[in-house]
C-alpha positions as CSV (number, residue, x, y, z in Angstrom):
1,M,32.4,145.6,166.2
2,R,32.4,146.6,169.8
3,V,29.1,148.4,170.6
4,I,29.0,150.7,173.7
5,A,26.5,152.9,175.4
6,V,23.9,150.2,174.8
7,K,21.9,151.3,177.9
8,M,20.5,154.0,175.7
9,L,18.9,151.4,173.5
10,S,17.4,149.3,176.2
11,D,16.1,152.3,178.2
12,F,14.4,153.5,175.0
13,Y,12.6,150.3,173.9
14,R,11.5,149.4,177.4
15,Q,9.3,152.4,177.5
16,D,5.7,151.5,176.8
17,A,5.4,153.9,174.0
18,Y,8.3,152.4,172.1
19,R,7.9,148.7,172.8
20,D,7.7,148.0,169.1
21,C,11.3,149.2,168.7
22,A,12.7,146.4,170.8
23,G,12.8,143.8,168.0
24,P,14.5,146.1,165.4
25,A,16.9,147.5,168.0
26,K,17.9,144.0,169.2
27,A,18.3,142.9,165.6
28,W,20.6,145.9,164.8
29,Y,22.7,145.1,167.8
30,A,23.1,141.5,166.8
31,L,24.2,142.6,163.4
32,A,26.5,145.3,164.6
33,T,28.4,143.1,167.1
34,V,29.4,140.6,164.4
35,A,30.0,143.2,161.6
36,Q,33.4,143.7,160.2
37,W,33.0,147.3,158.9
38,A,36.4,148.8,158.1
39,R,35.1,152.0,156.4
40,P,31.8,153.8,155.9
41,A,31.2,152.2,152.5
42,D,31.1,148.8,154.2
43,V,28.2,149.9,156.3
44,V,25.9,151.0,153.4
45,A,27.0,148.0,151.4
46,E,25.6,145.7,154.1
47,V,22.8,148.0,155.3
48,P,21.7,150.0,152.2
49,K,19.2,152.1,154.2
50,A,21.9,153.4,156.5
51,S,23.2,156.9,155.9
52,N,26.8,158.0,156.5
53,L,27.3,161.4,158.0
54,K,30.5,163.3,158.8
55,D,33.2,162.3,161.2
56,G,32.2,158.6,161.4
57,R,28.6,159.1,162.3
58,T,26.0,156.9,160.8
59,V,22.2,156.8,160.9
60,F,20.2,153.6,160.8
61,N,16.5,153.4,160.1
62,L,14.7,151.0,162.4
63,G,11.1,149.7,162.3
64,G,10.3,150.8,158.8
65,N,11.9,154.2,159.3
66,K,9.7,154.8,162.4
67,Y,12.8,155.1,164.5
68,R,16.3,156.3,163.9
69,L,19.5,155.3,165.5
70,V,22.6,157.5,165.3
71,V,26.0,156.0,166.1
72,W,29.5,157.2,166.0
73,M,32.1,154.7,164.6
74,N,35.8,154.5,165.0
75,Y,36.8,152.0,162.4
76,D,40.4,151.8,163.5
77,Y,39.3,150.5,166.9
78,A,36.2,148.7,165.7
79,T,34.0,150.6,168.1
80,I,30.4,151.8,167.7
81,Y,29.3,154.4,170.2
82,T,25.5,154.7,170.4
83,R,24.6,158.4,170.5
84,F,20.8,158.7,169.8
85,I,17.7,156.6,169.3
86,G,14.2,158.1,168.9
87,T,11.3,158.5,166.6
88,H,11.7,160.1,163.2
89,A,10.1,163.3,164.6
90,Q,12.5,163.3,167.6
91,Y,15.4,162.8,165.1
92,D,14.3,165.9,163.2
93,Q,14.9,168.0,166.4
94,I,18.6,167.1,166.7
95,D,21.8,167.8,164.7
96,A,22.9,164.3,163.9
97,D,26.2,165.6,162.5
98,D,27.2,167.0,165.8
99,L,25.4,165.4,168.7
100,K,27.6,167.1,171.2
101,E,25.5,170.2,170.6
102,A,22.1,168.5,170.9
103,I,22.9,165.8,173.4
104,M,25.3,167.1,176.0
105,D,25.2,164.1,178.4
106,I,25.8,166.5,181.3
107,Q,24.8,165.2,184.7
108,P,24.3,167.0,188.0
109,I,27.4,167.2,190.2
110,K,26.5,165.4,193.4
111,N,29.8,164.1,195.0
112,A,33.5,164.1,194.7
113,V,33.5,161.5,191.9
114,S,31.1,163.4,189.6
115,H,33.0,166.6,190.5
116,A,36.3,165.1,189.3
117,A,34.6,163.8,186.2
118,A,33.3,167.2,185.3
119,L,36.7,168.8,185.9
120,A,38.2,166.2,183.5
121,Q,35.7,167.2,180.8
122,I,36.4,170.8,181.4
123,E,40.1,170.2,181.0
124,A,39.5,168.7,177.6
125,L,37.4,171.6,176.6
126,M,39.5,174.5,177.8
127,S,40.5,175.5,174.2
128,A,36.9,175.6,173.0
129,K,35.8,178.7,171.1
130,R,32.7,180.8,172.0
131,D,29.4,179.9,170.3
132,T,30.5,176.4,169.4
133,P,29.1,173.1,170.6
134,D,32.2,172.6,172.7
135,G,32.0,176.1,174.0
136,D,28.4,175.7,175.1
137,R,29.3,172.4,176.8
138,L,32.2,174.1,178.6
139,D,29.9,176.9,179.7
140,V,27.4,174.6,181.2
141,L,30.0,172.4,182.9
142,V,31.7,175.4,184.5
143,T,28.4,176.7,185.8
144,L,27.7,173.3,187.5
145,V,31.2,173.1,188.9
146,Q,31.0,176.6,190.3
147,A,27.7,175.9,192.0
148,Y,29.0,172.7,193.5
149,E,32.3,174.2,194.7
150,A,30.5,177.3,196.2
151,K,28.5,174.9,198.3
152,H,31.1,172.3,199.2
153,H,34.4,174.1,198.9
154,P,33.7,177.8,199.7
155,I,36.6,180.2,199.9
156,D,36.0,183.0,202.4
157,P,36.7,186.6,201.2
158,P,40.1,188.0,202.2
159,D,40.7,190.3,205.1
160,P,40.5,193.9,203.6
161,I,44.1,194.7,204.5
162,E,45.3,191.4,203.0
163,A,43.5,192.4,199.8
164,I,45.3,195.8,199.8
165,R,48.6,194.1,200.5
166,F,48.0,191.6,197.7
167,R,47.3,194.5,195.3
168,M,50.5,196.2,196.4
169,D,52.5,193.1,195.9
170,Q,51.1,192.4,192.5
171,S,51.6,196.0,191.3
172,G,55.0,196.5,192.8
173,M,53.7,199.3,195.2
174,V,55.3,200.4,198.4
175,V,53.7,202.0,201.4
176,K,54.0,205.6,200.3
177,D,52.1,204.7,197.1
178,L,49.0,204.3,199.2
179,V,49.1,207.9,200.4
180,P,46.7,209.2,197.6
181,Y,44.2,206.6,198.7
182,I,44.5,206.5,202.4
183,G,46.1,209.7,203.5
184,P,49.3,210.7,205.3
185,I,52.0,208.1,205.6
186,N,51.4,207.6,209.3
187,R,47.8,206.9,208.6
188,V,48.7,204.4,205.9
189,Y,50.9,202.5,208.4
190,E,48.1,202.5,211.0
191,V,45.6,201.1,208.4
192,L,48.0,198.4,207.3
193,A,48.6,197.4,210.9
194,H,44.9,197.1,211.6
195,K,45.1,200.0,214.1
196,R,42.8,202.3,212.1
197,P,39.7,201.3,210.2
198,L,39.1,202.1,206.6
199,T,36.7,205.0,206.0
200,L,34.2,205.2,203.2
201,N,36.3,207.8,201.4
202,M,39.3,205.5,201.6
203,I,37.2,202.6,200.3
204,R,36.0,204.7,197.4
205,R,39.5,205.8,196.4
206,L,41.0,202.3,196.8
207,T,38.2,200.7,194.7
208,K,38.5,203.3,192.0
209,G,42.3,203.6,192.0
210,L,43.4,200.0,192.7
211,G,40.4,198.1,191.5
212,I,39.8,196.3,194.8
213,P,36.1,195.3,195.0
214,A,34.3,197.5,197.5
215,D,32.4,194.6,199.1
216,I,35.7,193.2,200.3
217,L,36.9,196.5,201.7
218,I,33.5,197.5,203.2
219,S,33.5,194.5,205.6
220,Q,36.0,196.1,207.9
221,Y,34.2,199.4,207.9
222,Q,30.9,197.7,208.8
223,E,32.6,195.7,211.6
224,D,34.1,198.9,213.0
225,V,30.8,200.7,213.0
226,E,29.0,197.8,214.7
227,T,31.6,197.6,217.5
228,A,32.0,201.3,217.9
């Protein structure tokens, strides 16, 4: 079998508190790498104290059941993916049947490489349902990506008039449709040509009637007041 994510094992037993797990962990690894397990029954036949869970997950008891190792097996590809190792008490705090919920393996986004990796994970999770392990993972990843992009790839707010024109375009509106929000048709043309600033009453009506956020529209009003 091919065993991956073994850094988890070595990182664990190299801690002073878990030095006594080194021998059992290394022994398990030696056994697993030469094993020819083709199905879950083969595992418990060779390691009777192992417990098969759902979806290819298996729990191994190490060190007289002091430690527990959870792996995920793909028998078709002879692959063992190490998912968790810890004390019995630590094991009781996780859901071994679905470690994606308990162990999210989510890292901070620090550069373009980790940003791209997070986006790839998000793409794979875009169909996740709310209040599911995948949904929770998606939620956390999106939060991290948003924070990273806000810092490194900020998008400035649009010009207020461009925001109005965008809403017109998306709604199939023409200039005269803005009369209820801005006033007489000549005033509408002046506003759209940046020759007349928006007033607070215009902003209120545009926000309420067209759903354009007030903080976008107010910027022009504030600028005009300051330069008046």
